[in-house]
C-alpha positions as a Markdown table, in Angstrom:
| # | Residue | x | y | z |
|---|---|---|---|---|
| 1 | Met | -14.5 | 56.1 | 103.0 |
| 2 | Pro | -17.6 | 58.1 | 105.6 |
| 3 | Leu | -14.7 | 59.5 | 106.8 |
| 4 | Phe | -13.7 | 60.7 | 103.8 |
| 5 | Tyr | -16.7 | 62.3 | 103.2 |
| 6 | Glu | -16.2 | 64.0 | 106.7 |
| 7 | Ala | -13.5 | 65.6 | 105.5 |
| 8 | Leu | -14.9 | 66.6 | 102.3 |
| 9 | Ala | -17.5 | 68.4 | 104.0 |
| 10 | Thr | -15.1 | 70.9 | 105.8 |
| 11 | Leu | -14.2 | 72.1 | 102.7 |
| 12 | Pro | -15.4 | 75.3 | 101.7 |
| 13 | Leu | -16.3 | 74.2 | 98.7 |
| 14 | Trp | -18.5 | 71.3 | 100.2 |
| 15 | Gly | -21.5 | 72.2 | 100.2 |
| 16 | Gln | -24.6 | 70.6 | 102.8 |
| 17 | Gly | -28.3 | 69.6 | 102.1 |
| 18 | Arg | -29.7 | 67.6 | 99.5 |
| 19 | Pro | -30.4 | 67.6 | 95.6 |
| 20 | Glu | -33.8 | 69.2 | 96.2 |
| 21 | Asp | -32.0 | 71.9 | 97.6 |
| 22 | His | -30.3 | 73.0 | 94.0 |
| 23 | Cys | -31.5 | 71.9 | 91.2 |
| 24 | Gly | -33.8 | 74.5 | 91.2 |
| 25 | Pro | -37.9 | 74.0 | 91.1 |
| 26 | Gly | -39.9 | 69.9 | 90.7 |
| 27 | Glu | -38.2 | 66.4 | 90.7 |
| 28 | Pro | -34.8 | 66.7 | 90.8 |
| 29 | Ser | -33.2 | 64.3 | 87.5 |
| 30 | Ile | -31.4 | 62.0 | 87.7 |
| 31 | Ala | -28.0 | 63.6 | 85.9 |
| 32 | Cys | -28.9 | 66.6 | 88.9 |
| 33 | Arg | -28.4 | 63.8 | 91.7 |
| 34 | Ile | -25.6 | 62.3 | 89.9 |
| 35 | Ser | -23.9 | 66.5 | 90.2 |
| 36 | Trp | -24.9 | 66.6 | 93.2 |
| 37 | Ala | -23.6 | 63.1 | 94.8 |
| 38 | Thr | -20.1 | 63.8 | 93.4 |
| 39 | Thr | -19.3 | 67.4 | 94.0 |
| 40 | His | -21.6 | 68.5 | 96.8 |
| 41 | Asn | -21.0 | 72.1 | 95.4 |
| 42 | Pro | -24.2 | 73.8 | 95.8 |
| 43 | Asp | -23.2 | 76.9 | 92.4 |
| 44 | Phe | -21.6 | 73.5 | 90.5 |
| 45 | Thr | -25.2 | 71.7 | 91.2 |
| 46 | Lys | -27.1 | 75.2 | 90.4 |
| 47 | Phe | -24.8 | 75.8 | 87.0 |
| 48 | Phe | -26.0 | 71.9 | 86.3 |
| 49 | Ser | -29.4 | 72.5 | 86.2 |
| 50 | Thr | -29.3 | 75.9 | 85.2 |
| 51 | Trp | -27.0 | 74.8 | 81.9 |
| 52 | Leu | -26.1 | 71.6 | 81.6 |
| 53 | Asp | -28.9 | 69.0 | 82.4 |
| 54 | Arg | -31.6 | 69.7 | 80.4 |
| 55 | Pro | -29.4 | 69.2 | 75.9 |
| 56 | Leu | -27.5 | 66.1 | 78.7 |
| 57 | Thr | -30.9 | 64.6 | 79.7 |
| 58 | Ala | -31.9 | 64.8 | 76.3 |
| 59 | Leu | -29.0 | 63.6 | 74.5 |
| 60 | Val | -28.8 | 60.7 | 76.6 |
| 61 | Gln | -32.6 | 60.2 | 75.4 |
| 62 | Ile | -32.0 | 60.9 | 72.2 |
| 63 | Ser | -29.2 | 58.5 | 71.7 |
| 64 | Ile | -31.2 | 55.8 | 73.5 |
| 65 | Thr | -34.2 | 55.7 | 71.6 |
| 66 | Leu | -31.7 | 55.9 | 68.4 |
| 67 | Leu | -29.6 | 52.5 | 69.7 |
| 68 | Ile | -33.0 | 51.1 | 70.5 |
| 69 | Ala | -34.6 | 51.8 | 67.1 |
| 70 | Met | -30.9 | 51.0 | 65.1 |
| 71 | Ile | -31.3 | 47.7 | 67.0 |
| 72 | Leu | -35.0 | 47.2 | 66.4 |
| 73 | Arg | -34.6 | 47.6 | 62.9 |
| 74 | His | -31.4 | 45.4 | 62.7 |
| 75 | Ala | -33.1 | 42.2 | 64.2 |
| 76 | Ala | -36.3 | 43.0 | 62.3 |
| 77 | His | -34.2 | 43.3 | 58.8 |
| 78 | Arg | -32.3 | 40.0 | 59.6 |
| 79 | Leu | -35.7 | 38.1 | 60.7 |
| 80 | Ile | -37.3 | 39.6 | 56.7 |
| 81 | Thr | -33.7 | 38.0 | 55.6 |
| 82 | Arg | -34.3 | 34.3 | 56.8 |
| 83 | Ile | -37.7 | 34.4 | 56.3 |
| 84 | Thr | -37.9 | 35.2 | 52.2 |
| 85 | Leu | -34.0 | 33.5 | 52.3 |
| 86 | Arg | -36.2 | 30.4 | 53.2 |
| 87 | Met | -38.8 | 31.3 | 50.8 |
| 88 | Ser | -36.3 | 31.7 | 47.9 |
| 89 | Glu | -34.8 | 28.2 | 48.5 |
| 90 | Gly | -37.8 | 27.1 | 48.5 |
| 91 | Thr | -37.6 | 25.2 | 52.7 |
| 92 | Met | -41.9 | 24.7 | 53.5 |
| 93 | Pro | -42.7 | 22.3 | 55.6 |
| 94 | Glu | -44.4 | 19.1 | 53.2 |
| 95 | Arg | -47.5 | 19.3 | 54.3 |
| 96 | Leu | -47.9 | 23.2 | 52.5 |
| 97 | Arg | -45.6 | 21.7 | 49.6 |
| 98 | Glu | -48.2 | 18.9 | 48.9 |
| 99 | Arg | -50.6 | 21.3 | 48.9 |
| 100 | Thr | -49.0 | 24.2 | 46.7 |
| 101 | Arg | -47.8 | 21.6 | 44.2 |
| 102 | Thr | -48.8 | 21.8 | 40.9 |
| 103 | Ile | -49.6 | 19.0 | 38.8 |
| 104 | Phe | -47.0 | 19.6 | 35.9 |
| 105 | Asp | -43.4 | 21.6 | 38.2 |
| 106 | Gly | -41.9 | 22.8 | 35.3 |
| 107 | Ser | -38.5 | 23.7 | 34.5 |
| 108 | Pro | -36.8 | 23.7 | 37.9 |
| 109 | Ala | -34.2 | 26.8 | 37.2 |
| 110 | Leu | -37.4 | 29.0 | 35.8 |
| 111 | Ile | -39.0 | 27.9 | 39.8 |
| 112 | Ser | -36.2 | 28.5 | 41.5 |
| 113 | Glu | -35.6 | 32.0 | 39.4 |
| 114 | Arg | -39.3 | 33.0 | 40.0 |
| 115 | Arg | -39.3 | 32.4 | 43.5 |
| 116 | Arg | -36.0 | 33.6 | 44.1 |
| 117 | Gln | -36.9 | 37.3 | 42.4 |
| 118 | Arg | -40.5 | 36.7 | 43.9 |
| 119 | Ala | -38.7 | 36.4 | 47.4 |
| 120 | Gln | -35.9 | 39.6 | 47.0 |
| 121 | Thr | -38.5 | 41.8 | 45.3 |
| 122 | Met | -40.6 | 41.5 | 48.6 |
| 123 | Gly | -38.2 | 41.0 | 51.1 |
| 124 | Ser | -36.8 | 44.5 | 50.1 |
| 125 | Val | -40.6 | 45.8 | 50.7 |
| 126 | Leu | -40.6 | 44.3 | 53.6 |
| 127 | Arg | -37.4 | 45.9 | 55.2 |
| 128 | Ser | -38.4 | 49.3 | 53.8 |
| 129 | Ile | -41.7 | 49.4 | 56.0 |
| 130 | Ala | -40.2 | 48.5 | 58.6 |
| 131 | Ser | -37.6 | 51.0 | 58.2 |
| 132 | Ile | -40.1 | 53.8 | 58.1 |
| 133 | Leu | -42.1 | 52.2 | 60.5 |
| 134 | Ile | -38.7 | 52.1 | 62.6 |
| 135 | Leu | -37.3 | 54.8 | 62.2 |
| 136 | Gly | -39.7 | 57.0 | 61.9 |
| 137 | Thr | -41.5 | 57.1 | 65.3 |
| 138 | Ala | -37.6 | 57.0 | 66.7 |
| 139 | Leu | -38.1 | 60.7 | 64.7 |
| 140 | Phe | -40.8 | 61.7 | 66.0 |
| 141 | Ser | -39.8 | 60.7 | 69.6 |
| 142 | Val | -36.8 | 62.6 | 69.1 |
| 143 | Leu | -38.3 | 65.4 | 67.5 |
| 144 | Gly | -40.8 | 65.4 | 70.9 |
| 145 | Thr | -37.5 | 65.0 | 73.2 |
| 146 | Val | -36.5 | 68.3 | 71.9 |
| 147 | Gly | -39.7 | 70.2 | 72.3 |
| 148 | Leu | -40.6 | 70.8 | 69.1 |
| 149 | Asn | -44.2 | 71.4 | 68.4 |
| 150 | Leu | -45.3 | 67.8 | 66.3 |
| 151 | Ala | -49.1 | 69.2 | 65.1 |
| 152 | Pro | -47.1 | 71.9 | 62.4 |
| 153 | Ile | -45.0 | 69.4 | 61.3 |
| 154 | Leu | -47.7 | 66.4 | 61.3 |
| 155 | Ala | -50.0 | 69.0 | 59.3 |
| 156 | Ser | -47.3 | 70.2 | 56.6 |
| 157 | Ala | -46.0 | 66.5 | 56.4 |
| 158 | Ser | -49.5 | 65.8 | 55.3 |
| 159 | Val | -50.2 | 68.6 | 52.3 |
| 160 | Ile | -46.5 | 67.3 | 51.4 |
| 161 | Gly | -48.1 | 63.5 | 51.3 |
| 162 | Val | -51.3 | 64.0 | 49.1 |
| 163 | Ala | -49.1 | 66.6 | 46.8 |
| 164 | Val | -46.8 | 64.0 | 46.2 |
| 165 | Gly | -49.5 | 61.2 | 45.6 |
| 166 | Phe | -51.4 | 63.3 | 43.4 |
| 167 | Gly | -47.9 | 64.7 | 40.8 |
| 168 | Ala | -46.8 | 60.6 | 41.6 |
| 169 | Gln | -49.8 | 58.3 | 41.2 |
| 170 | Asn | -49.2 | 56.5 | 38.5 |
| 171 | Ile | -45.4 | 55.3 | 40.5 |
| 172 | Val | -47.5 | 54.7 | 43.3 |
| 173 | Lys | -50.4 | 52.5 | 41.4 |
| 174 | Asp | -47.6 | 50.1 | 39.5 |
| 175 | Phe | -45.9 | 49.4 | 42.8 |
| 176 | Leu | -49.5 | 48.6 | 44.3 |
| 177 | Ala | -50.3 | 46.5 | 41.4 |
| 178 | Gly | -46.7 | 45.3 | 41.9 |
| 179 | Ile | -47.8 | 44.2 | 45.4 |
| 180 | Phe | -51.0 | 42.9 | 45.0 |
| 181 | Met | -49.5 | 40.7 | 41.9 |
| 182 | Leu | -47.0 | 38.5 | 44.1 |
| 183 | Leu | -49.1 | 38.3 | 47.3 |
| 184 | Glu | -51.1 | 36.8 | 44.7 |
| 185 | Asp | -48.6 | 35.2 | 42.9 |
| 186 | Gln | -49.9 | 35.8 | 39.2 |
| 187 | Tyr | -47.1 | 35.8 | 37.8 |
| 188 | Gly | -43.7 | 34.4 | 38.1 |
| 189 | Val | -40.5 | 34.5 | 36.3 |
| 190 | Gly | -41.0 | 31.4 | 33.0 |
| 191 | Asp | -44.4 | 31.7 | 32.7 |
| 192 | Val | -46.2 | 32.6 | 29.0 |
| 193 | Ile | -48.7 | 35.5 | 29.6 |
| 194 | Asp | -50.8 | 37.5 | 27.4 |
| 195 | Val | -51.8 | 41.0 | 28.9 |
| 196 | Gly | -53.4 | 42.3 | 26.1 |
| 197 | Pro | -50.6 | 44.4 | 24.0 |
| 198 | Ala | -47.5 | 41.8 | 24.5 |
| 199 | Lys | -47.6 | 38.0 | 24.7 |
| 200 | Gly | -44.3 | 36.6 | 25.4 |
| 201 | Thr | -42.1 | 35.0 | 28.1 |
| 202 | Val | -41.7 | 36.8 | 31.3 |
| 203 | Glu | -38.3 | 37.3 | 32.1 |
| 204 | Ala | -38.3 | 39.8 | 35.1 |
| 205 | Val | -40.8 | 41.3 | 37.2 |
| 206 | Ser | -40.1 | 44.4 | 40.1 |
| 207 | Leu | -42.3 | 45.9 | 41.5 |
| 208 | Arg | -43.4 | 48.8 | 39.1 |
| 209 | Val | -42.7 | 47.2 | 35.5 |
| 210 | Thr | -42.4 | 43.5 | 34.3 |
| 211 | Arg | -40.6 | 42.5 | 31.6 |
| 212 | Leu | -41.5 | 39.9 | 28.8 |
| 213 | Arg | -40.0 | 38.9 | 25.4 |
| 214 | Asp | -42.6 | 38.2 | 23.1 |
| 215 | Ile | -42.1 | 34.9 | 20.0 |
| 216 | Asn | -40.7 | 37.5 | 17.9 |
| 217 | Gly | -37.9 | 37.5 | 20.3 |
| 218 | Val | -38.8 | 41.9 | 21.0 |
| 219 | Val | -38.9 | 42.9 | 24.7 |
| 220 | Trp | -41.8 | 44.1 | 26.2 |
| 221 | Tyr | -41.9 | 46.5 | 29.3 |
| 222 | Met | -45.3 | 46.7 | 30.9 |
| 223 | Arg | -46.0 | 48.2 | 33.7 |
| 224 | Asn | -48.1 | 47.1 | 36.8 |
| 225 | Gly | -50.5 | 49.5 | 36.8 |
| 226 | Glu | -51.4 | 49.3 | 33.3 |
| 227 | Ile | -51.8 | 45.5 | 32.9 |
| 228 | Leu | -55.9 | 45.0 | 33.2 |
| 229 | Arg | -55.8 | 42.3 | 32.9 |
| 230 | Ile | -54.0 | 38.9 | 32.3 |
| 231 | Gly | -54.0 | 35.5 | 30.5 |
| 232 | Asn | -51.4 | 33.0 | 32.2 |
| 233 | Glu | -50.9 | 30.6 | 30.5 |
| 234 | Ser | -48.3 | 28.1 | 32.4 |
| 235 | Gln | -50.6 | 27.9 | 35.5 |
| 236 | Asn | -51.4 | 24.4 | 37.0 |
| 237 | Trp | -51.8 | 22.5 | 33.3 |
| 238 | Ala | -53.2 | 23.7 | 29.5 |
| 239 | Arg | -55.2 | 22.6 | 26.3 |
| 240 | Thr | -54.0 | 22.4 | 23.0 |
| 241 | Val | -57.2 | 22.7 | 21.2 |
| 242 | Leu | -57.2 | 21.1 | 17.3 |
| 243 | Asp | -59.7 | 22.2 | 14.9 |
| 244 | Ile | -59.0 | 20.2 | 11.7 |
| 245 | Pro | -61.0 | 20.9 | 9.0 |
| 246 | Val | -61.9 | 18.0 | 6.2 |
| 247 | Ser | -64.4 | 18.0 | 3.4 |
| 248 | Pro | -67.7 | 18.1 | 4.2 |
| 249 | Asp | -68.0 | 14.7 | 2.1 |
| 250 | Glu | -65.6 | 12.6 | 4.4 |
| 251 | Asp | -67.3 | 10.6 | 6.7 |
| 252 | Val | -68.0 | 11.9 | 10.1 |
| 253 | Asp | -67.4 | 9.0 | 12.1 |
| 254 | Lys | -64.1 | 7.8 | 10.3 |
| 255 | Val | -62.3 | 11.1 | 10.8 |
| 256 | Arg | -63.8 | 10.7 | 14.4 |
| 257 | Ala | -61.7 | 7.6 | 14.5 |
| 258 | Leu | -58.7 | 8.6 | 13.3 |
| 259 | Leu | -58.1 | 11.7 | 14.5 |
| 260 | Lys | -58.5 | 9.6 | 18.1 |
| 261 | Glu | -55.8 | 7.3 | 17.4 |
| 262 | Ser | -53.2 | 9.7 | 16.3 |
| 263 | Ala | -53.9 | 12.0 | 19.7 |
| 264 | Glu | -53.9 | 8.5 | 21.8 |
| 265 | Ala | -51.0 | 7.3 | 19.4 |
| 266 | Leu | -49.2 | 10.7 | 20.8 |
| 267 | Ala | -50.3 | 10.5 | 24.0 |
| 268 | Val | -48.8 | 6.9 | 24.9 |
| 269 | Asp | -45.4 | 7.9 | 22.7 |
| 270 | Pro | -41.8 | 9.7 | 24.9 |
| 271 | Pro | -41.9 | 12.0 | 25.3 |
| 272 | Trp | -45.5 | 13.2 | 25.4 |
| 273 | Asp | -46.3 | 10.8 | 27.8 |
| 274 | Glu | -45.3 | 13.2 | 30.4 |
| 275 | Ile | -46.5 | 15.9 | 28.9 |
| 276 | Ile | -50.2 | 15.1 | 28.3 |
| 277 | Leu | -52.2 | 14.5 | 31.3 |
| 278 | Glu | -55.3 | 12.9 | 30.3 |
| 279 | Thr | -56.7 | 10.5 | 27.7 |
| 280 | Pro | -57.4 | 13.1 | 24.2 |
| 281 | Ser | -60.6 | 13.3 | 23.2 |
| 282 | Val | -62.5 | 14.0 | 20.2 |
| 283 | Trp | -65.1 | 16.4 | 20.4 |
| 284 | Gly | -66.7 | 16.4 | 17.4 |
| 285 | Val | -67.3 | 18.7 | 14.2 |
| 286 | Gln | -67.6 | 22.5 | 15.8 |
| 287 | Ala | -68.3 | 24.4 | 11.6 |
| 288 | Leu | -70.4 | 22.7 | 9.2 |
| 289 | Thr | -69.7 | 24.8 | 5.2 |
| 290 | Gly | -69.9 | 24.4 | 2.1 |
| 291 | Asp | -66.3 | 23.8 | 1.6 |
| 292 | Ala | -64.8 | 21.7 | 4.8 |
| 293 | Met | -66.3 | 20.6 | 8.0 |
| 294 | Val | -64.1 | 21.0 | 11.1 |
| 295 | Val | -63.3 | 18.5 | 13.6 |
| 296 | Arg | -61.8 | 19.1 | 16.9 |
| 297 | Val | -59.9 | 17.3 | 19.2 |
| 298 | Val | -58.5 | 18.3 | 22.8 |
| 299 | Leu | -55.1 | 17.1 | 24.5 |
| 300 | Lys | -55.0 | 18.3 | 27.9 |
| 301 | Thr | -51.0 | 19.5 | 28.9 |
| 302 | Ala | -48.6 | 20.5 | 31.0 |
| 303 | Pro | -49.0 | 24.0 | 31.0 |
| 304 | Gly | -47.0 | 25.9 | 28.7 |
| 305 | Lys | -45.9 | 22.8 | 25.9 |
| 306 | Gln | -49.4 | 22.7 | 24.4 |
| 307 | Ala | -48.0 | 24.4 | 21.3 |
| 308 | Glu | -45.7 | 21.6 | 20.4 |
| 309 | Val | -48.7 | 18.8 | 21.0 |
| 310 | Ala | -50.3 | 21.2 | 17.7 |
| 311 | Arg | -47.4 | 21.3 | 16.5 |
| 312 | Gln | -46.0 | 17.9 | 16.4 |
| 313 | Leu | -50.3 | 16.3 | 16.9 |
| 314 | Arg | -50.9 | 17.9 | 13.0 |
| 315 | Glu | -48.2 | 16.3 | 11.6 |
| 316 | Arg | -49.5 | 12.9 | 12.9 |
| 317 | Val | -52.8 | 13.9 | 12.0 |
| 318 | Lys | -51.2 | 14.8 | 8.3 |
| 319 | Lys | -49.8 | 11.4 | 8.2 |
| 320 | Thr | -52.7 | 8.9 | 8.7 |
| 321 | Phe | -55.2 | 11.4 | 6.6 |
| 322 | Asp | -52.3 | 10.7 | 3.7 |
| 323 | Glu | -52.6 | 7.2 | 4.5 |
| 324 | Ala | -56.6 | 6.6 | 5.5 |
| 325 | Gly | -56.8 | 9.3 | 2.0 |
| 326 | Val | -59.0 | 11.2 | 3.7 |
| 327 | Ala | -58.1 | 15.4 | 2.0 |
| 328 | Val | -57.4 | 18.5 | 3.9 |
| 329 | Ala | -60.0 | 21.4 | 3.2 |
| 330 | Ser | -59.6 | 25.0 | 3.7 |
| 331 | Pro | -60.4 | 26.5 | 6.8 |
| 332 | Pro | -64.2 | 28.0 | 6.6 |
| 333 | Ala | -63.4 | 31.6 | 7.2 |
């Protein structure tokens, strides 16, 4: 091989010297060094250094930057998808599962759908954030490689961002409220919530709107940013509060005993024994007027089951009162 280069050195186009002599002022680039090592032609090396060196070097740097950005983006998306998939399937450590277990877990189908929607929405948000950060950093690196002055671009982007922020502040408000709602797990699919203008069962949750259906079958779409307060009737446990009006002439102790008997019988009767979580309690006279005496009885129930328990208890109280000869009065106004 040395004999081959010695033979080439005798040719008219084979130049002598070092790349520093022909690659222009400053430290020669890797591409110019390769050009000189490949050709040893001073004219071609100067031409390459003048016209091709910087574009090819910039193209290589841009390609490497974009390749690294795409690899990082793909890896981040895979990691986020794997984490959210585990969230949606409910595969968590047993210690954490015991810490987060509620008194009444509810329907497995609703829990699965709630986890799936929450994980899907959070995964979409995290993937978008990762893409913006990675590709945005790569874009600015590419612009710097091309030689553009980034200061005016950043200033223009700031002005545009402020304008968009003012114009779309309601949408931004909805998205931020939706993100915090999901992170704090304020409610989910299957929960019965009261948001003020509407009350019903949550059917779908997204970052911008919450869809719920009320007892009349009307579907409500509530913007997350417009929800000022939320009453969730489906978390951990609920309570049935039943006020029974009777004649003020009735014996209070007798009415209390009858209510306690009816409530305790309901609490041990299947399938209500799995829904009623504690021994019922008769709190006593809640209101007293000339026309009625209101006695309150309360039962701690599974979340979302308080209405069913209340209806069943009313039926039993009515039968018990009829057998005991106790008349139900009109409730006080």
